[in-house]
Backbone as CSV, one residue per row, in Angstrom:
resi,resn,N_x,N_y,N_z,CA_x,CA_y,CA_z,C_x,C_y,C_z
1,MET,63.300,84.190,-51.919,63.445,85.638,-52.162,64.917,86.055,-52.039
2,ARG,65.319,86.940,-52.890,66.648,87.525,-52.750,66.625,88.561,-51.661
3,GLU,67.794,88.830,-51.090,67.856,89.854,-50.050,67.458,91.206,-50.626
4,SER,66.867,92.042,-49.774,66.250,93.272,-50.232,67.256,94.308,-50.740
5,SER,68.572,94.086,-50.497,69.555,95.055,-50.967,69.953,94.815,-52.432
6,SER,69.415,93.759,-53.054,69.819,93.421,-54.415,68.931,94.151,-55.417
7,PHE,69.601,94.965,-56.259,68.905,95.654,-57.351,69.700,95.468,-58.622
8,TYR,69.010,95.548,-59.751,69.634,95.228,-61.029,69.296,96.248,-62.095
9,GLN,70.217,96.383,-63.029,70.002,97.214,-64.205,69.846,96.276,-65.388
10,PRO,68.627,96.004,-65.811,68.419,94.983,-66.844,68.949,95.401,-68.212
11,ARG,69.402,94.393,-68.933,69.826,94.649,-70.330,68.613,94.942,-71.185
12,LEU,68.852,95.591,-72.322,67.775,95.994,-73.215,66.947,94.786,-73.641
13,GLY,67.567,93.661,-73.880,66.846,92.464,-74.320,65.824,92.016,-73.280
14,PHE,66.185,92.116,-72.015,65.256,91.708,-70.946,64.057,92.686,-70.893
15,VAL,64.352,93.980,-71.035,63.281,94.965,-71.045,62.347,94.741,-72.212
16,ILE,62.897,94.505,-73.392,62.095,94.265,-74.597,61.219,93.036,-74.401
17,ALA,61.778,91.997,-73.776,61.014,90.766,-73.540,59.794,91.045,-72.669
18,LEU,59.968,91.860,-71.627,58.819,92.197,-70.761,57.768,92.991,-71.527
19,VAL,58.237,93.923,-72.346,57.302,94.729,-73.142,56.524,93.854,-74.113
20,LEU,57.245,92.953,-74.816,56.596,92.077,-75.796,55.604,91.141,-75.124
21,LEU,55.938,90.658,-73.919,55.018,89.786,-73.191,53.728,90.529,-72.880
22,SER,53.865,91.727,-72.338,52.677,92.514,-71.982,51.861,92.909,-73.198
23,VAL,52.532,93.400,-74.223,51.830,93.820,-75.446,51.176,92.634,-76.131
24,GLY,51.902,91.524,-76.234,51.384,90.361,-76.948,50.098,89.822,-76.322
25,ILE,50.096,89.703,-74.994,48.914,89.154,-74.337,47.723,90.117,-74.462
26,ARG,47.977,91.408,-74.419,46.884,92.383,-74.567,46.312,92.381,-75.986
27,LEU,47.136,92.030,-76.979,46.697,92.050,-78.368,45.930,90.810,-78.794
28,VAL,46.031,89.735,-78.000,45.456,88.457,-78.399,44.008,88.568,-78.886
29,PRO,43.108,89.191,-78.112,41.715,89.205,-78.586,41.491,90.015,-79.861
30,TYR,42.406,90.919,-80.157,42.258,91.751,-81.366,42.851,91.071,-82.600
31,VAL,43.632,90.025,-82.364,44.276,89.314,-83.459,43.651,87.922,-83.659
32,ALA,43.438,87.203,-82.570,43.015,85.816,-82.659,41.611,85.557,-82.141
33,ALA,40.929,86.574,-81.650,39.592,86.383,-81.091,38.698,87.519,-81.542
34,ASP,37.561,87.612,-80.905,36.579,88.666,-81.243,36.667,89.752,-80.175
35,PRO,37.118,90.955,-80.526,37.280,92.017,-79.530,35.980,92.505,-78.937
36,THR,34.848,92.060,-79.482,33.550,92.462,-78.921,32.925,91.335,-78.083
37,SER,33.630,90.205,-77.978,33.091,89.058,-77.258,33.142,89.275,-75.742
38,LEU,32.050,88.988,-75.069,32.016,89.112,-73.612,32.517,87.844,-72.945
39,SER,32.740,86.781,-73.727,33.211,85.538,-73.143,34.724,85.454,-73.021
40,TYR,35.409,86.385,-73.688,36.881,86.416,-73.598,37.300,86.827,-72.193
41,LEU,38.442,86.311,-71.744,38.941,86.626,-70.395,39.634,87.996,-70.400
42,TRP,38.833,89.038,-70.524,39.367,90.406,-70.516,40.003,90.693,-69.184
43,GLY,41.093,91.445,-69.218,41.764,91.832,-68.003,42.952,90.945,-67.630
44,VAL,43.114,89.815,-68.340,44.266,88.946,-68.079,45.510,89.632,-68.636
45,THR,46.450,89.936,-67.778,47.628,90.685,-68.212,48.795,90.515,-67.206
46,PRO,50.026,90.496,-67.704,51.193,90.487,-66.805,51.630,91.886,-66.426
47,LEU,50.899,92.911,-66.934,51.372,94.288,-66.807,51.585,94.694,-65.347
48,PHE,50.664,94.351,-64.456,50.767,94.859,-63.090,51.782,94.044,-62.287
49,ALA,51.990,92.798,-62.644,53.087,92.047,-62.046,54.420,92.645,-62.476
50,ILE,54.510,93.123,-63.717,55.726,93.775,-64.205,55.946,95.094,-63.475
51,CYS,54.864,95.827,-63.205,54.992,97.056,-62.407,55.633,96.771,-61.065
52,LEU,55.150,95.735,-60.394,55.657,95.404,-59.061,57.082,94.887,-59.129
53,PHE,57.358,94.018,-60.095,58.676,93.417,-60.214,59.744,94.468,-60.536
54,GLY,59.436,95.337,-61.496,60.383,96.399,-61.834,60.632,97.333,-60.673
55,ALA,59.557,97.705,-59.964,59.699,98.607,-58.810,60.519,97.958,-57.705
56,ALA,60.380,96.659,-57.563,61.097,95.947,-56.502,62.569,95.717,-56.812
57,TYR,62.911,95.528,-58.108,64.242,95.068,-58.420,65.079,95.959,-59.334
58,PHE,64.453,96.802,-60.120,65.254,97.613,-61.031,66.060,98.647,-60.267
59,ARG,67.345,98.715,-60.544,68.220,99.663,-59.839,67.774,101.109,-60.089
60,GLU,67.506,101.421,-61.347,67.054,102.789,-61.689,65.516,102.774,-61.729
61,GLN,64.928,103.544,-60.849,63.483,103.524,-60.685,62.730,103.997,-61.926
62,ARG,63.379,104.801,-62.763,62.695,105.283,-63.973,62.310,104.126,-64.876
63,TYR,63.129,103.045,-64.881,62.795,101.901,-65.737,61.554,101.164,-65.227
64,ALA,61.319,101.251,-63.931,60.125,100.615,-63.353,58.869,101.285,-63.911
65,TYR,58.952,102.597,-64.190,57.831,103.298,-64.804,57.819,103.085,-66.322
66,LEU,59.001,103.147,-66.908,59.107,103.130,-68.362,58.574,101.844,-68.976
67,VAL,58.911,100.695,-68.407,58.541,99.423,-69.025,57.017,99.254,-69.097
68,PRO,56.275,99.376,-67.991,54.812,99.175,-68.120,54.113,100.284,-68.893
69,LEU,54.553,101.533,-68.712,53.872,102.602,-69.438,54.133,102.526,-70.932
70,ALA,55.383,102.168,-71.303,55.667,101.962,-72.740,54.879,100.784,-73.277
71,SER,54.743,99.714,-72.492,53.989,98.561,-72.896,52.538,98.926,-73.182
72,TYR,51.965,99.690,-72.284,50.556,100.057,-72.456,50.373,100.969,-73.657
73,PHE,51.299,101.915,-73.824,51.187,102.856,-74.937,51.351,102.133,-76.272
74,VAL,52.329,101.250,-76.370,52.541,100.513,-77.612,51.326,99.621,-77.920
75,SER,50.801,98.978,-76.893,49.635,98.118,-77.120,48.405,98.938,-77.510
76,ASP,48.239,100.127,-76.933,47.142,101.003,-77.347,47.244,101.340,-78.835
77,LEU,48.447,101.720,-79.265,48.628,102.064,-80.672,48.375,100.857,-81.594
78,LEU,48.876,99.699,-81.195,48.722,98.504,-82.033,47.262,98.047,-82.069
79,ILE,46.544,98.208,-80.964,45.118,97.876,-80.960,44.391,98.734,-81.968
80,GLY,44.723,100.020,-82.026,44.112,100.900,-83.015,44.397,100.471,-84.430
81,VAL,45.636,100.054,-84.684,46.045,99.651,-86.026,45.435,98.307,-86.413
82,VAL,45.580,97.321,-85.523,45.103,95.960,-85.829,43.594,95.911,-85.983
83,SER,42.884,96.633,-85.113,41.425,96.605,-85.162,40.842,97.443,-86.280
84,GLY,41.642,98.353,-86.801,41.121,99.285,-87.790,40.357,100.430,-87.193
85,HIS,40.319,100.492,-85.852,39.648,101.584,-85.138,40.704,102.427,-84.446
86,LEU,41.234,103.393,-85.170,42.295,104.226,-84.604,41.850,104.978,-83.359
87,GLU,40.522,105.199,-83.246,40.024,105.879,-82.050,40.202,105.039,-80.798
88,TRP,40.378,103.719,-80.966,40.621,102.841,-79.813,42.006,103.037,-79.236
89,ALA,42.889,103.639,-80.009,44.251,103.910,-79.504,44.271,105.123,-78.565
90,PHE,43.307,105.983,-78.709,43.233,107.197,-77.883,41.792,107.332,-77.384
91,TYR,41.598,107.114,-76.101,40.254,107.050,-75.537,40.118,108.068,-74.409
92,ASP,38.882,108.333,-74.058,38.598,109.445,-73.165,39.212,109.313,-71.780
93,ASN,39.242,108.098,-71.237,39.757,107.926,-69.887,41.234,107.481,-69.866
94,GLN,41.964,107.748,-70.943,43.339,107.263,-71.084,44.254,107.801,-69.969
95,LEU,44.100,109.063,-69.609,44.945,109.612,-68.557,44.716,108.946,-67.217
96,PHE,43.468,108.576,-66.943,43.146,107.853,-65.723,43.829,106.490,-65.717
97,VAL,43.806,105.827,-66.862,44.407,104.494,-66.971,45.924,104.572,-66.773
98,TYR,46.582,105.513,-67.427,48.041,105.600,-67.298,48.440,106.026,-65.887
99,PHE,47.656,106.892,-65.278,47.911,107.264,-63.890,47.807,106.032,-62.979
100,ALA,46.804,105.195,-63.214,46.625,104.015,-62.375,47.735,103.001,-62.576
101,VAL,48.241,102.895,-63.818,49.413,102.020,-64.063,50.634,102.539,-63.301
102,ALA,50.882,103.837,-63.391,52.008,104.452,-62.668,51.864,104.273,-61.159
103,LEU,50.651,104.356,-60.670,50.404,104.166,-59.240,50.770,102.752,-58.790
104,ASN,50.579,101.773,-59.680,50.979,100.413,-59.344,52.487,100.313,-59.150
105,VAL,53.228,101.098,-59.916,54.705,101.138,-59.736,55.019,101.733,-58.357
106,VAL,54.344,102.788,-58.011,54.548,103.428,-56.692,54.270,102.408,-55.581
107,ILE,53.187,101.667,-55.704,52.885,100.638,-54.717,53.985,99.595,-54.666
108,GLY,54.521,99.263,-55.841,55.598,98.271,-55.922,56.887,98.687,-55.238
109,PHE,57.119,100.001,-55.098,58.343,100.464,-54.432,58.419,99.971,-52.970
110,TYR,57.276,99.677,-52.389,57.264,99.108,-51.042,58.042,97.789,-51.009
111,LEU,58.049,97.092,-52.117,58.673,95.779,-52.178,60.187,95.861,-52.283
112,ARG,60.733,97.049,-52.451,62.191,97.180,-52.471,62.812,96.771,-51.140
113,SER,62.051,96.925,-50.088,62.549,96.530,-48.768,61.669,95.489,-48.099
114,HIS,60.622,95.035,-48.776,59.738,94.010,-48.225,59.392,93.016,-49.338
115,ARG,60.188,91.960,-49.463,59.997,91.039,-50.592,59.436,89.683,-50.162
116,SER,58.671,89.662,-49.119,58.027,88.424,-48.697,56.824,88.158,-49.625
117,TRP,56.429,86.890,-49.702,55.292,86.561,-50.561,54.007,87.250,-50.109
118,PRO,53.738,87.338,-48.802,52.517,88.095,-48.411,52.563,89.548,-48.873
119,ALA,53.740,90.181,-48.816,53.868,91.572,-49.267,53.669,91.689,-50.753
120,ILE,54.213,90.733,-51.523,54.086,90.742,-52.988,52.626,90.581,-53.397
121,PHE,51.972,89.569,-52.823,50.578,89.312,-53.201,49.676,90.415,-52.678
122,GLY,50.004,90.972,-51.495,49.225,92.095,-50.979,49.333,93.314,-51.886
123,ALA,50.548,93.576,-52.385,50.735,94.704,-53.315,49.983,94.467,-54.616
124,GLY,49.943,93.206,-55.060,49.190,92.886,-56.262,47.697,93.140,-56.104
125,ILE,47.179,92.762,-54.955,45.746,92.966,-54.685,45.418,94.442,-54.551
126,VAL,46.258,95.192,-53.805,46.032,96.623,-53.645,46.178,97.355,-54.971
127,GLY,47.194,96.986,-55.745,47.413,97.634,-57.033,46.263,97.351,-58.013
128,GLY,45.770,96.136,-58.006,44.637,95.809,-58.883,43.394,96.579,-58.499
129,LEU,43.167,96.705,-57.206,42.015,97.440,-56.704,42.138,98.936,-57.093
130,ALA,43.354,99.480,-56.955,43.571,100.886,-57.321,43.293,101.107,-58.808
131,PHE,43.765,100.194,-59.641,43.511,100.334,-61.071,42.030,100.237,-61.370
132,PHE,41.368,99.296,-60.745,39.914,99.113,-60.934,39.148,100.374,-60.570
133,LEU,39.465,100.945,-59.419,38.717,102.118,-58.936,39.013,103.343,-59.796
134,ILE,40.285,103.564,-60.130,40.668,104.794,-60.850,40.249,104.722,-62.310
135,SER,40.524,103.617,-62.967,40.218,103.535,-64.409,38.721,103.576,-64.663
136,ASN,37.946,102.916,-63.807,36.503,102.929,-64.013,35.860,104.222,-63.567
137,PHE,36.485,104.891,-62.605,36.033,106.244,-62.287,36.244,107.136,-63.523
138,GLY,37.348,106.931,-64.211,37.609,107.670,-65.448,36.574,107.371,-66.520
139,VAL,36.169,106.101,-66.620,35.113,105.728,-67.561,33.827,106.491,-67.239
140,TRP,33.495,106.547,-65.965,32.279,107.224,-65.538,32.343,108.736,-65.804
141,VAL,33.516,109.331,-65.479,33.665,110.780,-65.653,33.609,111.185,-67.120
142,THR,34.263,110.413,-67.967,34.420,110.816,-69.369,33.472,110.090,-70.331
143,GLY,32.715,109.107,-69.815,31.925,108.263,-70.695,30.624,108.858,-71.162
144,ASP,29.944,108.092,-71.979,28.633,108.465,-72.525,27.612,108.517,-71.401
145,ARG,26.971,109.669,-71.234,26.023,109.838,-70.149,24.769,108.982,-70.331
146,ALA,24.500,108.539,-71.563,23.372,107.644,-71.776,23.657,106.267,-71.174
147,ILE,24.944,105.897,-71.098,25.353,104.598,-70.549,25.722,104.758,-69.072
148,HIS,26.456,105.811,-68.765,26.927,106.050,-67.389,26.450,107.428,-66.934
149,PRO,25.236,107.527,-66.478,24.715,108.829,-66.050,25.510,109.410,-64.877
150,ALA,25.513,110.721,-64.787,26.307,111.431,-63.762,25.626,111.381,-62.410
151,THR,25.411,110.177,-61.944,24.757,109.939,-60.643,25.548,108.874,-59.900
152,LEU,25.260,108.755,-58.606,25.910,107.711,-57.824,25.566,106.334,-58.350
153,ASP,24.318,106.147,-58.761,23.936,104.872,-59.346,24.708,104.596,-60.635
154,GLY,24.924,105.669,-61.430,25.707,105.493,-62.653,27.127,105.051,-62.365
155,LEU,27.737,105.632,-61.324,29.092,105.255,-60.934,29.132,103.815,-60.441
156,LEU,28.174,103.468,-59.563,28.158,102.096,-59.035,27.923,101.078,-60.147
157,ASN,27.082,101.412,-61.097,26.834,100.493,-62.203,28.089,100.318,-63.052
158,CYS,28.843,101.391,-63.209,30.103,101.335,-63.963,31.062,100.328,-63.299
159,TYR,31.147,100.402,-61.963,32.006,99.462,-61.238,31.477,98.033,-61.317
160,ILE,30.173,97.875,-61.203,29.573,96.541,-61.248,29.849,95.863,-62.605
161,LEU,29.710,96.625,-63.680,29.939,96.068,-65.020,31.421,95.640,-65.193
162,ALA,32.312,96.299,-64.463,33.751,96.014,-64.625,34.254,94.937,-63.683
163,LEU,33.417,94.390,-62.856,33.860,93.375,-61.870,34.532,92.153,-62.510
164,PRO,34.025,91.620,-63.636,34.704,90.478,-64.258,36.128,90.821,-64.696
165,PHE,36.318,92.053,-65.204,37.656,92.497,-65.599,38.575,92.556,-64.385
166,TYR,38.039,93.077,-63.286,38.814,93.211,-62.044,39.221,91.829,-61.526
167,ARG,38.312,90.888,-61.564,38.639,89.525,-61.136,39.804,88.944,-61.960
168,ASN,39.685,89.060,-63.290,40.722,88.507,-64.153,42.053,89.221,-63.984
169,LEU,41.983,90.535,-63.840,43.199,91.333,-63.648,43.927,90.902,-62.360
170,THR,43.157,90.780,-61.278,43.764,90.429,-59.999,44.374,89.028,-60.003
171,LEU,43.614,88.071,-60.531,44.128,86.698,-60.562,45.373,86.589,-61.443
172,SER,45.351,87.243,-62.609,46.511,87.164,-63.490,47.709,87.914,-62.888
173,THR,47.470,88.961,-62.141,48.568,89.673,-61.468,49.237,88.771,-60.441
174,LEU,48.447,88.025,-59.691,49.007,87.119,-58.685,49.795,85.973,-59.351
175,VAL,49.240,85.443,-60.441,49.923,84.357,-61.142,51.255,84.817,-61.758
176,PHE,51.228,85.916,-62.485,52.444,86.435,-63.112,53.452,86.922,-62.076
177,SER,52.950,87.434,-60.945,53.876,87.834,-59.879,54.597,86.626,-59.301
178,ALA,53.854,85.532,-59.151,54.496,84.295,-58.644,55.602,83.841,-59.574
179,VAL,55.420,84.036,-60.884,56.431,83.640,-61.857,57.619,84.600,-61.830
180,LEU,57.345,85.902,-61.898,58.425,86.886,-61.977,59.256,86.936,-60.704
181,PHE,58.594,86.845,-59.564,59.293,86.931,-58.276,59.856,85.586,-57.807
182,SER,59.655,84.540,-58.613,60.210,83.234,-58.265,61.728,83.283,-58.357
183,PRO,62.421,82.335,-57.752,63.886,82.309,-57.868,64.356,82.322,-59.319
184,LEU,63.616,81.651,-60.219,63.995,81.642,-61.630,63.860,83.024,-62.250
185,GLY,62.771,83.717,-61.923,62.552,85.054,-62.466,63.632,86.032,-62.015
186,VAL,63.972,85.989,-60.731,64.987,86.898,-60.189,66.360,86.545,-60.739
187,LYS,66.663,85.252,-60.859,67.978,84.837,-61.426,68.077,85.279,-62.878
188,THR,66.969,85.213,-63.620,66.991,85.668,-65.028,67.286,87.155,-65.087
189,LEU,66.690,87.930,-64.203,66.986,89.361,-64.165,68.448,89.610,-63.788
190,ALA,68.911,88.879,-62.770,70.289,89.055,-62.315,71.284,88.718,-63.421
191,ALA,70.955,87.670,-64.211,71.827,87.278,-65.311,71.836,88.289,-66.429
192,ASN,70.819,89.160,-66.437,70.726,90.208,-67.471,71.091,91.578,-66.923
193,ASP,71.837,91.588,-65.826,72.243,92.852,-65.218,73.378,93.482,-66.034
194,GLU,73.169,94.663,-66.591,74.164,95.339,-67.428,75.466,95.596,-66.658
195,ARG,75.375,96.065,-65.435,76.577,96.410,-64.688,77.382,95.183,-64.306
196,GLU,76.656,94.110,-63.925,77.376,92.864,-63.613,78.070,92.316,-64.860
197,LEU,77.379,92.436,-66.005,77.971,91.965,-67.238,79.212,92.767,-67.589
198,ALA,79.154,94.078,-67.417,80.309,94.936,-67.691,81.463,94.612,-66.728
199,HIS,81.115,94.329,-65.488,82.151,93.999,-64.486,82.858,92.686,-64.853
200,GLU,82.085,91.706,-65.330,82.682,90.413,-65.716,83.607,90.592,-66.910
201,ARG,83.270,91.492,-67.811,84.087,91.711,-69.002,85.379,92.451,-68.699
202,ALA,85.354,93.246,-67.608,86.483,94.121,-67.293,87.639,93.359,-66.736
């Protein structure tokens, strides 16, 4: 781990790479698989690891929000275009989803001064749980009452149906966090620091 006082301002290319990674993985089932298949590993994404990594290391905190939220928005739009279902780009619980993504960034700010592996993985687990609870609560609140009735049983069933997604999301967050927060990941970010690059040129 790098010392907690180290923060970086990533170059545009590094930011674009993170966005493309997140968007690309989310688009896979809509391009190369069946988006209605229940056997696909739904929920596998680097997005929440990116939330934590940006919150922990980006000098300007706005970029920690911008990268994952832009990634999710771009992927939502592309899913609508690629699938031919433009309504999939704008869905009823969208505000709940984006709020939960932003909350993962807030959780990640804890890592600005606590960059131990237990703290990183703990933040990943807490963030994944927060997304699971908030996004699926949104599904229940805004969803079809024939599928998710406005009862406690309806809410519990909504969460039960989403458990496989939660498992995949949590495991992928831990794996991608291990990669991003590794010495190689941090060194790559440091090498793409705009201010350090400008200082070297001066």
